[in-house]
C-alpha positions as CSV (number, residue, x, y, z in Angstrom):
1,X,34.7,7.6,-4.7
2,X,31.5,5.8,-5.6
3,X,28.4,8.4,-7.4
4,X,25.1,7.1,-6.5
5,X,22.2,7.2,-8.4
6,X,19.4,6.8,-6.7
7,X,15.8,5.4,-7.8
8,X,13.2,7.2,-5.9
9,X,9.3,4.9,-7.5
10,X,6.6,7.3,-5.6
11,X,3.3,8.6,-5.5
12,X,1.9,10.8,-3.1
13,X,3.3,13.5,-0.7
14,X,5.2,15.7,-3.4
15,X,6.6,17.9,-0.1
16,X,8.7,15.1,1.5
17,X,9.2,13.6,-2.3
18,X,11.3,17.3,-3.0
19,X,13.1,17.4,0.6
20,X,14.7,13.6,0.1
21,X,15.5,14.4,-3.7
22,X,18.0,17.5,-2.2
23,X,19.0,16.1,0.8
24,X,20.3,12.7,-1.2
25,X,21.9,14.9,-4.4
26,X,23.7,17.6,-1.3
27,X,26.3,15.6,-1.5
28,X,26.7,14.8,-5.1
29,X,25.3,12.1,-5.8
30,X,21.6,12.0,-8.0
31,X,18.7,10.6,-7.9
32,X,15.8,9.8,-10.8
33,X,12.0,10.0,-9.9
34,X,9.4,8.3,-11.2
35,X,5.8,9.3,-10.1
36,X,2.8,7.1,-10.2
37,X,0.7,7.8,-12.9
38,X,-2.5,7.3,-11.3
39,X,-1.3,10.7,-8.6
40,X,-2.7,13.5,-9.3
41,X,-1.4,15.6,-11.8
42,X,-0.8,18.2,-9.8
43,X,1.7,17.0,-7.5
44,X,3.4,16.0,-10.7
45,X,4.2,19.4,-11.2
46,X,4.7,20.6,-8.2
47,X,7.9,18.1,-7.7
48,X,8.8,19.3,-11.5
49,X,9.5,22.7,-10.7
50,X,11.0,22.5,-7.2
51,X,13.7,20.6,-8.7
52,X,13.7,21.2,-12.2
53,X,17.4,23.6,-11.6
54,X,19.1,20.6,-9.9
55,X,20.9,18.9,-12.3
56,X,21.5,16.0,-10.1
57,X,17.7,15.4,-9.9
58,X,16.0,13.3,-13.3
59,X,12.0,12.4,-13.8
60,X,11.1,9.6,-16.1
61,X,9.7,11.2,-19.0
62,X,7.0,8.0,-19.6
63,X,4.4,7.8,-15.9
64,X,3.4,4.2,-15.3
65,X,0.5,3.0,-13.3
66,X,1.6,1.4,-10.5
67,X,-0.2,-1.6,-8.7
68,X,1.4,-3.7,-6.0
69,X,2.2,-6.9,-6.6
70,X,2.1,-6.1,-10.6
71,X,4.6,-6.0,-13.2
72,X,4.1,-2.6,-13.4
73,X,6.4,-1.7,-10.5
74,X,9.3,-3.7,-12.4
75,X,8.5,-2.0,-15.2
76,X,8.7,1.3,-13.6
77,X,12.0,0.7,-11.8
78,X,13.1,-0.5,-15.7
79,X,12.1,2.9,-16.7
80,X,13.5,4.5,-13.8
81,X,16.8,2.8,-14.5
82,X,16.9,4.2,-18.0
83,X,16.6,7.3,-17.1
84,X,19.3,7.4,-14.5
85,X,21.8,5.5,-16.8
86,X,21.5,8.3,-19.8
87,X,20.7,10.9,-17.2
88,X,24.4,10.0,-14.9
89,X,26.9,8.9,-16.7
90,X,29.3,9.2,-13.7
91,X,26.6,7.6,-11.3
92,X,28.8,4.1,-10.6
93,X,25.8,2.3,-8.4
94,X,22.2,2.3,-8.9
95,X,20.5,2.4,-5.4
96,X,16.4,1.7,-5.1
97,X,14.9,3.2,-2.5
98,X,10.9,4.6,-1.6
99,X,9.6,7.6,-0.1
100,X,9.3,6.0,3.3
101,X,13.2,5.9,3.4
102,X,16.0,7.8,5.0
103,X,19.5,7.5,5.1
104,X,21.0,6.2,8.7
105,X,24.8,7.1,8.1
106,X,26.8,10.1,7.0
107,X,27.2,10.2,3.1
108,X,30.8,9.7,3.3
109,X,30.5,6.9,5.3
110,X,27.5,5.8,2.7
111,X,29.8,6.0,-0.1
112,X,33.0,4.5,1.8
113,X,31.4,1.6,2.2
114,X,30.5,1.4,-1.4
115,X,34.0,2.1,-2.7
116,X,35.2,-0.6,0.1
117,X,33.7,-3.6,-1.7
118,X,33.2,-3.9,-5.3
119,X,29.7,-6.5,-5.0
120,X,26.0,-6.2,-5.6
121,X,24.1,-5.8,-2.7
122,X,20.4,-7.6,-3.5
123,X,18.7,-10.1,-1.5
124,X,18.8,-13.4,-3.6
125,X,17.8,-16.5,-2.0
126,X,16.8,-20.3,-4.2
127,X,13.0,-19.4,-4.5
128,X,11.3,-23.2,-4.0
129,X,14.1,-24.4,-1.3
130,X,14.3,-21.0,0.8
131,X,11.6,-20.2,3.7
132,X,11.5,-16.4,2.7
133,X,7.6,-16.1,1.7
134,X,6.5,-16.8,5.1
135,X,2.8,-17.9,4.0
136,X,-0.1,-17.6,1.4
137,X,1.0,-18.4,-2.3
138,X,4.1,-20.0,-3.5
139,X,4.8,-21.9,-6.7
140,X,1.7,-20.4,-7.8
141,X,3.2,-17.0,-7.8
142,X,5.1,-18.7,-11.0
143,X,3.4,-21.5,-12.4
144,X,0.4,-19.4,-13.6
145,X,-0.2,-16.2,-15.4
146,X,-1.9,-13.3,-13.4
147,X,-3.7,-11.0,-15.2
148,X,-5.9,-9.6,-12.3
149,X,-4.2,-8.2,-9.2
150,X,-5.7,-9.9,-5.5
151,X,-5.7,-6.7,-3.8
152,X,-8.1,-5.1,-5.9
153,X,-10.0,-7.5,-7.6
154,X,-9.5,-10.0,-5.2
155,X,-12.3,-12.6,-6.6
156,X,-11.0,-12.3,-10.1
157,X,-7.8,-12.6,-9.0
158,X,-8.6,-15.9,-7.1
159,X,-10.9,-17.3,-10.1
160,X,-8.8,-17.5,-13.4
161,X,-5.8,-19.1,-10.9
162,X,-8.3,-21.8,-10.3
163,X,-9.3,-21.9,-13.9
164,X,-5.6,-22.9,-15.1
165,X,-5.5,-25.1,-12.2
166,X,-8.4,-27.2,-12.7
167,X,-7.8,-27.2,-16.4
168,X,-4.1,-27.9,-15.7
169,X,-2.5,-25.1,-17.2
170,X,0.7,-24.4,-15.1
171,X,3.2,-23.5,-17.1
172,X,7.3,-24.1,-17.3
173,X,9.7,-21.9,-16.1
174,X,12.7,-20.7,-18.4
175,X,14.8,-24.0,-18.6
176,X,17.6,-21.8,-17.6
177,X,16.9,-20.0,-15.5
178,X,16.7,-20.6,-11.6
179,X,14.4,-18.5,-9.8
180,X,15.5,-16.4,-6.9
181,X,13.5,-14.3,-4.1
182,X,14.5,-11.2,-1.7
183,X,13.6,-7.7,-1.2
184,X,12.8,-5.2,-3.7
185,X,15.2,-2.8,-1.8
186,X,18.7,-2.9,-3.6
187,X,22.1,-1.5,-4.4
188,X,23.6,-2.3,-8.1
189,X,26.6,-1.7,-9.5
190,X,26.5,0.3,-13.0
191,X,28.4,-2.6,-15.3
192,X,25.1,-4.9,-13.3
193,X,22.4,-2.4,-14.4
194,X,23.9,-2.1,-18.1
195,X,24.3,-6.2,-18.2
196,X,20.6,-6.6,-17.4
197,X,19.3,-4.4,-20.2
198,X,21.7,-6.1,-22.6
199,X,20.4,-9.2,-21.1
200,X,16.6,-8.2,-21.7
201,X,16.8,-7.2,-25.5
202,X,18.0,-10.8,-26.2
203,X,15.6,-12.7,-24.1
204,X,12.8,-11.4,-23.9
205,X,10.9,-14.9,-22.6
206,X,12.4,-14.1,-19.2
207,X,10.9,-10.9,-19.2
208,X,7.3,-12.0,-20.6
209,X,7.4,-15.0,-18.2
210,X,8.1,-12.2,-15.4
211,X,5.4,-9.9,-17.2
212,X,2.3,-12.2,-15.0
213,X,3.8,-13.1,-12.3
214,X,2.7,-12.3,-9.0
215,X,4.7,-10.4,-7.3
216,X,7.5,-10.1,-9.4
217,X,9.1,-7.4,-8.1
218,X,10.6,-9.7,-5.1
219,X,11.4,-12.4,-7.9
220,X,12.8,-10.6,-11.6
221,X,16.1,-8.7,-10.3
222,X,16.8,-11.0,-7.6
223,X,16.9,-13.9,-10.5
224,X,18.3,-12.0,-13.3
225,X,21.1,-10.6,-11.2
226,X,21.8,-13.9,-10.0
227,X,22.1,-15.3,-13.3
228,X,24.6,-12.9,-14.8
229,X,27.0,-12.6,-11.7
230,X,28.9,-14.5,-10.4
231,X,28.1,-15.4,-6.6
232,X,31.6,-14.0,-5.5
233,X,30.2,-10.8,-6.5
234,X,26.6,-10.8,-4.8
235,X,26.4,-10.2,-1.0
236,X,22.8,-11.8,-0.7
237,X,21.6,-8.7,1.6
238,X,19.9,-5.5,1.8
239,X,21.6,-2.4,2.7
240,X,18.3,-1.1,3.4
241,X,16.8,-1.5,7.3
242,X,14.0,-3.2,7.7
243,X,11.3,-4.8,10.2
244,X,8.3,-6.2,10.5
245,X,5.5,-6.9,13.2
246,X,4.7,-10.3,14.5
247,X,1.5,-10.1,11.9
248,X,3.7,-9.3,9.0
249,X,3.4,-6.3,8.8
250,X,6.2,-3.4,8.6
251,X,7.6,-2.0,11.1
252,X,7.1,2.0,11.4
253,X,10.4,4.3,12.9
254,X,9.0,7.0,15.4
255,X,11.6,10.2,17.6
256,X,12.8,7.5,19.9
257,X,14.7,5.4,17.5
258,X,17.4,7.6,16.7
259,X,20.3,6.1,18.5
260,X,19.1,2.5,17.2
261,X,18.7,2.8,13.4
262,X,22.1,5.0,13.3
263,X,23.7,1.9,15.1
264,X,22.5,-1.0,12.5
265,X,24.9,-2.2,9.7
266,X,22.9,-0.6,7.0
267,X,22.7,2.5,5.5
268,X,18.9,3.4,5.1
269,X,16.4,2.5,7.0
270,X,12.4,2.1,6.1
271,X,9.8,3.2,7.2
272,X,9.9,6.4,8.9
273,X,6.7,7.8,10.1
274,X,5.3,11.0,8.4
275,X,5.0,12.6,11.7
276,X,8.4,11.8,13.0
277,X,9.5,15.2,12.4
278,X,12.9,15.1,15.0
279,X,14.1,11.9,13.5
280,X,13.4,13.1,10.0
281,X,15.4,16.4,11.5
282,X,18.6,14.2,13.1
283,X,18.7,12.0,10.5
284,X,18.9,14.8,7.6
285,X,21.8,16.5,10.3
286,X,23.5,13.6,10.5
287,X,23.6,12.6,6.8
288,X,25.7,15.9,5.6
289,X,28.8,15.7,8.9
290,X,31.9,14.4,8.4
291,X,34.0,11.9,9.9
292,X,31.0,10.7,12.0
293,X,31.9,6.8,13.6
294,X,29.4,4.6,14.2
295,X,28.9,1.8,17.5
296,X,26.8,-0.9,15.3
297,X,25.3,-3.0,17.4
298,X,22.5,-4.3,15.5
299,X,20.4,-5.2,18.5
300,X,16.9,-3.4,17.3
301,X,15.1,-6.7,16.7
302,X,15.4,-7.9,19.3
303,X,14.8,-4.8,21.6
304,X,12.2,-4.3,18.8
305,X,10.7,-7.8,20.3
306,X,11.4,-7.2,23.8
307,X,9.2,-3.8,23.8
308,X,6.6,-4.8,22.4
309,X,6.3,-8.1,23.9
310,X,6.9,-6.5,27.5
311,X,5.7,-2.6,27.0
312,X,7.1,-0.1,29.3
313,X,6.3,3.1,30.0
314,X,5.9,5.8,27.9
315,X,4.5,7.0,24.7
316,X,3.8,4.0,22.4
317,X,4.8,1.1,23.8
318,X,2.4,1.1,27.0
319,X,0.1,-0.7,25.0
320,X,-0.1,-3.1,22.9
321,X,-0.8,-1.4,19.2
322,X,-4.4,-2.9,18.7
323,X,-5.7,-2.0,21.8
324,X,-8.2,0.9,22.1
325,X,-5.9,3.6,22.4
326,X,-4.3,2.8,19.0
327,X,-4.2,5.8,16.5
328,X,-4.6,5.2,12.2
329,X,-2.3,7.4,11.9
330,X,-2.6,11.2,11.4
331,X,-1.7,11.0,7.3
332,X,-4.6,8.5,6.9
333,X,-7.9,9.0,5.2
334,X,-10.4,6.5,5.7
335,X,-13.1,6.9,3.5
336,X,-16.7,5.2,4.7
337,X,-19.3,4.2,2.3
338,X,-22.7,4.9,4.6
339,X,-25.6,2.5,2.7
340,X,-28.5,0.1,4.2
341,X,-28.6,-1.6,1.1
342,X,-25.2,-3.1,0.7
343,X,-25.7,-4.3,-2.8
344,X,-25.9,-0.5,-3.7
345,X,-22.5,0.3,-1.6
346,X,-20.6,-2.7,-3.4
347,X,-21.7,-1.6,-6.9
348,X,-20.6,1.8,-5.9
349,X,-17.4,-0.1,-4.6
350,X,-16.5,-1.7,-7.8
351,X,-17.0,1.7,-10.0
352,X,-14.4,3.3,-7.4
353,X,-12.4,0.3,-7.8
354,X,-12.7,0.7,-11.7
355,X,-11.8,4.8,-11.8
356,X,-9.2,5.3,-9.7
357,X,-6.7,3.3,-7.4
358,X,-7.8,3.4,-3.7
359,X,-8.2,0.3,-2.7
360,X,-11.5,-1.2,-0.8
361,X,-13.1,-3.1,1.5
362,X,-17.1,-4.2,1.4
363,X,-18.8,-4.2,5.3
364,X,-15.7,-6.0,7.2
365,X,-17.9,-4.8,10.1
366,X,-21.1,-6.1,9.1
367,X,-20.4,-9.3,7.0
368,X,-18.8,-12.2,8.1
369,X,-17.6,-13.7,5.0
370,X,-16.0,-9.5,3.7
371,X,-12.5,-11.5,1.1
372,X,-9.3,-9.9,4.2
373,X,-5.6,-10.6,4.2
374,X,-4.5,-12.7,7.0
375,X,-4.0,-10.2,9.4
376,X,-2.6,-12.6,11.7
377,X,-6.5,-13.5,12.9
378,X,-7.3,-10.5,13.5
379,X,-9.7,-10.6,10.6
380,X,-11.0,-13.9,12.5
381,X,-15.0,-13.2,13.1
382,X,-17.2,-9.9,13.4
383,X,-16.7,-9.5,17.1
384,X,-12.9,-9.6,17.2
385,X,-12.8,-7.3,14.3
386,X,-15.4,-4.6,16.3
387,X,-13.0,-5.5,19.5
388,X,-10.1,-4.4,17.7
389,X,-11.4,-2.3,14.8
390,X,-8.3,0.3,14.6
391,X,-5.7,-2.0,14.6
392,X,-7.5,-4.5,11.8
393,X,-8.0,-0.8,9.9
394,X,-4.9,0.6,9.7
395,X,-2.8,-3.0,9.2
396,X,-5.4,-3.4,6.0
397,X,-3.7,0.4,5.3
398,X,-0.4,-1.3,5.7
399,X,-1.4,-4.3,3.4
400,X,-2.4,-2.2,0.8
401,X,0.7,0.3,1.3
402,X,-1.3,3.1,1.3
403,X,-2.6,6.1,3.5
404,X,-5.9,6.3,1.6
405,X,-8.7,3.5,1.6
406,X,-12.4,3.3,1.3
407,X,-14.5,0.7,3.4
408,X,-18.7,0.3,3.3
409,X,-20.6,-0.1,6.7
410,X,-23.8,-0.3,7.9
411,X,-25.5,2.8,9.3
412,X,-26.7,1.3,12.2
413,X,-22.6,1.0,13.3
414,X,-23.2,4.3,14.9
415,X,-20.7,3.8,17.7
416,X,-17.9,2.3,15.1
417,X,-18.2,5.7,12.7
418,X,-17.7,7.4,15.8
419,X,-14.7,6.1,16.9
420,X,-13.4,6.1,13.9
421,X,-14.4,10.0,13.6
422,X,-12.6,10.3,17.0
423,X,-8.9,9.4,15.6
424,X,-6.4,12.0,14.8
425,X,-6.4,10.7,10.9
426,X,-8.8,11.9,8.3
427,X,-12.2,10.4,8.0
428,X,-14.5,11.0,5.7
429,X,-18.4,9.5,4.7
430,X,-20.6,9.1,1.7
431,X,-24.2,8.5,2.7
432,X,-26.0,6.5,0.5
433,X,-29.1,7.4,0.7
434,X,-31.6,4.9,-1.2
435,X,-35.4,4.9,-1.4
436,X,-36.9,1.6,0.4
437,X,-39.8,0.2,-1.5
438,X,-42.5,-1.8,1.0
439,X,-40.9,-5.5,-1.1
440,X,-37.9,-4.4,-0.4
441,X,-38.8,-4.2,3.5
442,X,-40.5,-7.2,3.8
443,X,-37.5,-9.0,2.6
444,X,-35.1,-6.8,4.4
445,X,-37.3,-8.2,8.0
446,X,-36.8,-11.6,6.8
447,X,-33.0,-11.3,6.5
448,X,-32.8,-10.2,9.9
449,X,-35.0,-12.3,11.9
450,X,-37.7,-10.0,12.3
451,X,-40.2,-12.3,10.0
452,X,-40.2,-15.5,8.0
453,X,-41.8,-18.1,5.9
454,X,-44.7,-18.5,8.2
455,X,-45.3,-14.8,8.8
456,X,-48.5,-13.5,7.8
457,X,-49.0,-10.8,5.4
458,X,-50.5,-8.6,7.7
459,X,-47.7,-9.3,10.0
460,X,-45.9,-8.0,7.7
461,X,-47.6,-4.6,6.8
462,X,-47.8,-4.3,10.6
463,X,-43.7,-4.6,10.2
464,X,-43.7,-1.8,7.2
465,X,-44.1,1.4,9.6
466,X,-41.9,0.4,12.4
467,X,-38.9,-1.0,10.0
468,X,-39.0,2.3,7.8
469,X,-39.1,4.8,11.1
470,X,-36.2,2.4,11.7
471,X,-34.0,3.2,9.1
472,X,-34.9,6.9,9.2
473,X,-33.5,6.7,12.8
474,X,-30.2,5.7,11.8
475,X,-30.1,8.3,9.2
476,X,-31.0,11.1,11.2
477,X,-28.0,9.2,14.1
478,X,-25.8,10.2,11.6
479,X,-26.9,13.7,10.6
480,X,-27.6,14.4,14.1
481,X,-23.3,13.0,15.0
482,X,-22.1,16.7,13.1
483,X,-19.6,14.2,11.3
484,X,-16.6,16.8,9.9
485,X,-16.1,15.1,6.6
486,X,-20.2,14.3,5.7
487,X,-21.3,14.0,2.1
488,X,-24.4,12.6,0.3
489,X,-25.8,10.8,-2.5
490,X,-29.2,10.3,-3.2
491,X,-31.2,7.9,-5.1
492,X,-33.6,10.6,-6.2
493,X,-31.2,12.5,-7.3
494,X,-29.0,13.5,-11.0
495,X,-25.6,12.7,-11.9
496,X,-24.2,16.2,-11.5
497,X,-25.2,16.3,-7.6
498,X,-24.2,12.8,-6.6
499,X,-21.1,13.4,-8.8
500,X,-20.1,16.6,-7.1
501,X,-20.6,14.6,-3.9
502,X,-18.6,11.7,-4.4
503,X,-16.0,14.2,-6.2
504,X,-15.5,15.7,-2.9
505,X,-15.5,12.8,-1.0
506,X,-12.5,10.9,-3.1
507,X,-10.9,14.5,-4.1
508,X,-11.3,13.3,-7.9
509,X,-11.8,15.2,-10.9
510,X,-15.6,15.7,-11.6
511,X,-15.5,13.9,-14.7
512,X,-14.1,10.6,-12.7
513,X,-16.4,11.1,-9.8
514,X,-19.3,11.6,-12.9
515,X,-18.3,7.9,-14.3
516,X,-18.6,6.7,-11.0
517,X,-22.3,7.5,-9.9
518,X,-23.7,7.1,-13.9
519,X,-23.2,3.2,-13.4
520,X,-26.0,1.7,-14.9
521,X,-28.6,0.2,-12.5
522,X,-26.2,1.7,-9.5
523,X,-29.3,1.7,-7.3
524,X,-32.0,-1.2,-8.4
525,X,-32.6,-3.5,-6.0
């Protein structure tokens, strides 16, 4: 009988990870866990202590700081596979999972399905001929070397790529390797995983090539496995059921998706909502059942398209998700930096990005040219962003695959701040209290159209008290709103005071916060 070693890469929610590990090992299988080095040490210790007596669980000794789209994800996967190979010699299959996955069949059914077909299950399509990549970068992922993360350092990412394009620094693909692409959710046999490691010992050039490839977790295993394993032993599909919305975002499954999910010709499903307690309970009970039969219908994608297109009477599909009543999600935290001096807030964002793994976005509701990913058109124009603000931010959460994100807003957007504060997600505000010189206020008057090149100095002087009072009024509005999680840093405060506020805002250690606020010239004009 098949014995599965589940390969789990995760970075949050230790309680859910513990439950998942206990569930998947309850029927005799194994699990190897890599907990991101960027995550809280206390969370890692909680997982380790809870599972230390379970002989079917192994945690990687080496923890890697992972970044979406980077080689670090492949590196963490290889590290976890190596741990599983060494710790679980009886494991016959290695199944890649995320913390959002759950089984949608019984353990008995899953073992029988793998026993019935001696093959590797991995999507593996021709990189250049297939249409697996729907938009954005394609050949550029491969022919240029990528040293920066597009989500964290967008300007440097594209500047580096454009520089290579300008000087014709395209690199050659490995001559005897056909690049393949597909989903990172695969299931491989033991002999295949062992062959991959043997291959890497002799072909270090291939590993070096993928090290600077963009999003290599969609190409590395797909390419190497198809190079090593005969086509007749590869099933070009994933055993994990997942769907994408019309905007290219992963669909989240809720309590009323149970019947649809168990009817799919898959073994697991992703993504299960953290709030779908009843769905998780029912799927957990199903996993341990014996001799259960399943009516496979595979109607999921078509049903989802019908329901979201037509609407229905009910809690979730009555409105399209971008309408005003939508929510960011109870498990998410939106961290908002509020500052009138945009350049100061952007400097702070740079420091946050440098010292944490939190994705950041600058003045998305105030600045039209704020760099944003393609979100199906919702990112086009300030008016559309403001009208569909919750949908926009929710899609950013999905794009960054995170539950915590930092954005900047101008203090004049009190209605937007109040709207996000009213959401069922957690909203935290960090107000930056700056001093405003007369020169700065005069420049501000010109930027907002109250003054121009021909405005006399006398007129500008008369404007100054009004402008100063307006800034005070905006700040008072924020304080009068009594937001639940509201902290402040001040230009006139010392580093200790400001670091305490930032530590509370970001939920980071004091020394990390101090490094953020002690940046030179943070408040300079």
